[in-house]
N, C-alpha and C positions, 0 to 999 in steps of 0.2 A: 442395495445401496440406499433405498429409501429410509429405513429406520436409522441408519448410521449417519446420513448426511447432516441432519440437524444437530446431532450429537457432536460431529466433527466441527461444524461451524461454531457451535457454542464453545468448544474447547479453544478455537481460534480467538474468539472474543475475549475469553478469560485470559489467554496468553498475552493479548494486547494490554489488558489491564495490569499485567505483571511488569510492564516496562519500567516503572519507577524503581523497581528492585534490581534491575540489571546494572551491575557495575563490574568492571574487569580492570584490575590495577596494573596489568602488564602492558598496557598501551599508554601512549603519551597523554591522551585525554580520556581518563577512565570513566567519566560520567556521561560523555556525549556520544563517543564513537560506538561503544557496545550497544547503547540504546538504539542508535540509528541503524546499526546492522541488524539488530533483533527485529525492529519494526519492518525494515525492508524485506528481510527474509520471510517473516510471517505474511506480509502482503503478497509476495510472489507465491508462496506455498498455498495459501488459501484462495488466491485467485485461480490457480490451477485446479484445485479441488472443486471450486464453484463452477468453473467452466466445464470441467469433466462431468460434473453432476447434471448440469442443465443441458449439455449437448447430447449426452448418451442416455438420458432418461426423460421420456415425454412427461411423466407425472411431475418430476422435479422442475421441468421447464415451465409448466403451467403454474406451479406454485411460486417459483422464485425468479421468474423472468424480470428483467429491469423494466420499469414503467417509465414512459416518456412524459414525465410531468414537469412542473416548474423547477423543482430541485435538480432534476437531471439536466435540464438546459442551463441552469445557473452554474452547475458544476462544469459543463462543457465550455461555457463562457470563461470561467476561471482558468481552466487548463489552456484555453486559447490565448488568454492574456498572459499567462505564465510563459508560454512558448514564444510569443511575440516579444515580450520583454527580455527574454534570454537571447533572442536573435539580434535585437537592436540595442543591447546593452553596451557598455563601454568596453568590455572584454569578453568576447564570445567564448573563448576557451575557459575562462573562469566561470562563466554562467553555465556552461555545459558540464564541466567536471567538478566545480566547486572546490572546497579544500577539505583537508582531513578532519578539521575540528567541527565544522558546521554540517557537512554531509547533506547539503540541500540543493543538489544540482538538478538539472533538467532530467 
């Protein structure tokens, strides 16, 4: 798994950079919905690959474990503010599920 892990993660990064080229004309919003689905799918797929790699391989864990630095805590604060604003927003259902065009729900 060691020699392939970095290669697989680099493919994931390159796939994210291909997002501007994702267009599918058979949906109502051909420029936003396919891109959102593409990014969400890639995020889940490579999160699973990352977690599988660091949980089942001690060498990969020491190389790629998350560091608890300022950026990590700032991101945690951002996610917490996002969740709180979704809970206390004017319409919780809309904050939780969003709409088909924007696809930016909790």
